[in-house]
N, C-alpha and C positions, 0 to 999 in steps of 0.2 A: 475485413475489417471496415465498417463506416467511421468508424473517429478515431482521432487520436487521442490515448493520453497520455497526459503531462503529470509527472509527480512535480511537487513545488519545493522548493531550495527545504520547508522546515519539513515538508513529506521524506526527502533525501538525509535529510539528517536525522529524524528521524531512524528510519533506517538503520542509517550508519551504525545510531548509541545501541540499537537494539542487539545488533548480531554482533557485537563489541562484544557488549554485558553478556551477552549467552556464549560466545566463545571462550571469554573465563573459565567457565567449565565445560563444553564442548564444542572445539572449531569448528567440526565435523555437521554438527546438530546448529550452530549459529549460519553456516552454508546454508545448509539445506532448507531450514527456517526462513531466510533472506528472500531463499529463491523460493517459498513457497509465496512469500507475500507479494512479491511481484508478479508472480505470474496469475493469483488474484485479483493484483489491480487490473492487471490489461485484460482480463475480463470485459472491462467495463467499454471497451473498443467495440465489442461486437453486441453488447448487453448495458446501453448507456444507462438505462434506468435501474440495473442493480442494487446499485450504491443505494444508501440513502443523501438527500440533499444534509450538507454540512450547515446545521444551525446556528453559526456564527452567521455566514455569508448569507446567509439566505436566498442562495442563486442555483437555480438548478441546473446548470453547465458545472458545479462545482459539488460532488458529491464524494464521498466516505464509502466503504465495503469495512465494518467491523468485523475481524476474522475471530477472536478468541484474543481474551487479557492476558 
C-alpha cells in the first residue's frame, strides 16, 4: 500500500446512514453492502487515481468513487 485512505467524518456518517437504511429491509445485505463500499474505498490506497476528483473541492488529493446509485 502506497497511500493511506482516510474517510472524512461526513463520509463515515453517510456510510452509517446508508447501512442503517438498508438494514430496515435486510440486515445481512446492509452489512455486506457496507463492507463492499469500504473495500472499494480502500482500493484508493493502491490506485490513488482510481476515483474522480471531488468537484466541490478541486483538490487532486480528495477523491471519490461512485459505486452505484
